[in-house]
N, C-alpha and C positions, 0 to 999 in steps of 0.2 A: 311532539309539541315542543316548541321552542319556548325558552323562557329566559328573562334576563337575571345573571348573577350578578350580586352585588356584595360590596365588602365594606369594611368600617376602619375607621381611625378612631382609637379611643383616648378619651381625654377624663382624666381622674379628676373629680369634682367634690367639695365637700358637700354632705347631705345632712338633714336634720337628725333628731333622735331615733327616726324610724327606720334608718338605714346605715349601713356601714360605708358604701361608697357608691357613686353614680356614674354612668358613662354617657357619652353623646355619640350617638351613631351616625358615622357619615359614610359615603361610598368612595371606594379606590378600586383600581384596575388591579385584576390578578391575571397570572400567566395560565394559558390552557395548555396542558401537556397531553401529548399522544404517545400511546404505547406501539412500539413496532419492534421488530426483531432485526438486530445487526449482526453481520458475520465476521469473525476475526480474520483479516485478510492482511497479506503483505501489500505495502505500497506499491512496489514494482515486483512483477512476475514476468521474468525474461527466461526463454528456452535458451538452453546450450546448444549450439548446432553442429553439426559434422561439416567441416570444410573440404573433406575429401571422402569420395566413395569407395567403399570396400566392405571389410568384414572387421566387426569389432573384436579385437583381440583381447582386451582387459577393459573392466568397469572398476574403478575405484572408489566409487561412492554408492550410498542407497538412501531412501528417503529418510529425512531427518538428519542427514549429515551436514555440519557446518563447514562452509568453503569460504575461500578468499578469493578476489577477483584476480584472474590470470593462474589459478590453480588447476593442475590437469585432473580432469575427472574421468577420462576414458581414451583409448587408444584405437584408432582405426589402421587397418593394414591393407595395403592394396599390392597383390602380387605382381601385377604388371609393372609397376615401379621398379621393382626389384630386376626383373627381366630388361627393362628399359636402362637402367644403370649399368647393368651388365655389358650390353652392347656398347653404351657410351665409354665404358672403361677399355673394351677392346678397340673400339676405334681409336681412343686416345694412344695406346699402346702403338698400334700401327702408324700412326702419324708422327710419334715421337721416334721411331725407327726410322722412318723416311726423311724427317729432319736432322737426325744425326748423319745419314749419308749424305745429304744435300749439303751441310755444313763441311763434311770432309771432302767432298767435290769442289766446294768453294776454295778451300785451303789450298788443295792441289792446283786450282786454276792461277791462284794468286803467285803460287811459286813458279809456275810454268810462264806467267806474265813476266815476272822479273827476269827470266832468262830468255824472254822473248820468243818463246814457242807457240803460245796461243795469242788471242786477239783480246781487245777490251769487249768487244761485242760478246764474246763468248763468256767473259766474267760478269758481265751484267746480267746475263741469263742466268747464270748460277745463283748471283745475289737475288733476282727475281725468284727464283724457285725457293730460296730459302725463307724469303719474306712471306711467299703465299702459304708455306707449312706452317710457319708461326701464326698466321692469321687464322689458318685453320684449326688449329690446336686452340686457339684463344676461344674460337666460336663454339667447338666442341666442349670446352670447360665451362663455357657459359650455358651450354645445354644442361650440362650436368648439374649445376648449381640450381637451375630451375627445378630439375627432378629432385635434388635433396630438399628443397624448399618445400615442394608438394608432399614428400614424404614426411617433413616435419609437421605438416599440418594435418597429420593424422591423430595428432594430440588434440583433444577436445578440451578447450579452456573454459572456465567459470566466467560469464561475462561480467558478473557483479559479485560482491560479497553477501553472503547471506545463507538461507538453508535449503537443503534439497528438497523440493515437494514432489517431485514425480520423476521416476526412471522408467520409460516405456519400452526399453530395449535390455537384453541381456548379452553376455558373451557369446560370439560366434553369429549375431544377428547380421544380416547383410543390409548396410544402409547406403543412401545416396546423398551426394553432396547437398547440403543444406537442411537435412533432416534433423528434427530435434531429438537430442540424446538424453536431455534430462531438462528440468524446468528448476529455476532458482528464484525463491523469494528473497528479497531484500528491501533496503529503503525504509526499514521499521515496521512494526505491526500496528495496525489500526483496526478499529470498529468501522465496518462499511455499510451504510445505510442505503436502502432505496425508499425514498420519500415520494408519496404522491405529488405530482406538479403543482396543484392548489395550495401546498403548504410552503412552496419555494421561496416566496416573496418574505417569509418569517424566519428563514434559516440564515444566518449571519455567523461568518468566521469568527470564532471566540467565545460563541454564546455558551451557556452552561448546559450540559446533558448529564441526565440521571440514568445509571446503569444498574439493573437489578430491579427486585421486587421492594415493596414497602417493608421497612424494617432492615434490608440489607442493602441499600443503596450505597454506590459508590459515585463520584462526580468526575466528569470529563468535559472536554469541550470541542467544539467543532473546529476541525484542523483545515478542511478545505472542502468547499462546495462546488461541484463540478459543472461547468456551464452547458454541457451536452445532456439534453433530457432523453432517455431511452425509454420506449414503450410507456409513456406517461408517467415516468418517474424520474426524480433528481437522486443523484448518486452524491452521499455526504460522507467523507472520512471523520471519525471521531477520535481523539487522542485521548487515551486514558493511562494514567500512571499506573505501572504495575499490571498490565493487563496480561492474563495468562495466554501464552502463544504455545501450549504445547500441542494443541490441536488448530490447524488452520482450517477455516470455514466452519469453525463452531458457531451456532447461533446463541446469542446473547440478548436478554429484553433489554430494551432501551426506552426512556420517556425523553420525548425532545419537545421543545415549546414551538407551537403552532399559531400563536395567537395571544390576544388580551380580551378579557371580559371584566364585567363588574359584578359584585356579589355582596349582599346584604349579610353581614356576620355579626354575631354576638358572642360573648364569653361563654364557654360551655358550662361555667358555673352559674350563669345567670339563668338557666333553663332549669325548671322543675317539671317533674313527670309524675301525674296522679291518674291513676285509673286509664291508663292508655293515651292520655292526652298530655300534651307538652305546654307549659305556661311560662311566660316572662313577666314580670312586674314592671309596669310603666309607672314613672312618677308623675303624679296629677297635680293639679292646683291645690286640693286640699290633701289628699291623701293617696297613697299609691294603689294602683289598681292592675290585677292580674288579668292577663289576656292569652287567649289559646292561640298558639301558632303551629305552623306547618314548617316542620325542619327538613333541611338538606343533608349533605355530608358534612363529616367533622373534617376541619381542614387545620393545617398549622400555619399561621398568620405572625411572621416576624417572631416565631419562638413560642407564642401562645395558641393555647388550644381554642378554637373558634369553631363555632357550628353555623351553618348557612340557615338564614330565614327566607323561606318560599312565600310565605304570607303571615300577616298578623302583626307586623311591625313596619315602621316607615321611617324614612330617613330623618333625622334630626331630632327623634325622640330619645328621652333619658329613660336608661333603664337601672332599676335600682336592684343592687346585687346585697344580698345579706338583710332580706327583711325581716325586721322583728314581729 
């Protein structure tokens, strides 16, 4: 059963000798709060991926470790690279030997040309042979640099600064290029909520959020409302000062504003209870009159304890508090 909630603004007015004070009841808007569960999550969750396929030689982190961006967290070893580097080095040694021989032949050719024993054409052939060998050596050295770079990519680096959330591999595991070695959470920790989309229009960045149960609440604010709706829910990040981040994905009770309603409220001290019935005193033309009312929940309105009146009083009536 739907009912209209009403609130009040209290104006203290002097009364006669039959009352200590009177109030005029008016309606105001109140915020409706919805209780949901949020999860403690990192703003960014990024996998640290292998850039090289091979065998994991060492893992230097575990779940909960703090890392900085670019820090080495694991090492991957590929035996094929060692063999290829060995072949490259052997080829370089052979080319170097051929180059030394070609340079010696060129030097002898220059001496023979000075004595007129050889021809300029023969000398040009020797120079060309030396240049070809130098070019081949440069090519092989470039190939060696590529292999060394691939070998260096065996170091798995942290993509962002943060906390290691998951390490799904161990030393000795065989991985392929692009496989996730660890998951890093960073960018700050927030409460992440999934709110039904019917409440999306009431969610504004900067709006106040209440975290915890009654009597032990802390305040937060909406940091980000994501535009993508998934499975009929809007994802919201809530910024909470001093949020406990010991356990990621921990569930926390949150109350967030989802609309505005009105309610008729009276001060709690204006209500008297006798024999299971609740009464308020209404200021009449001649003398105050007690009237039975049906009460709703007790609320805190601007720091004052107020109780909701479901029926028995109307807006604009004066309540007498402290009737003699």
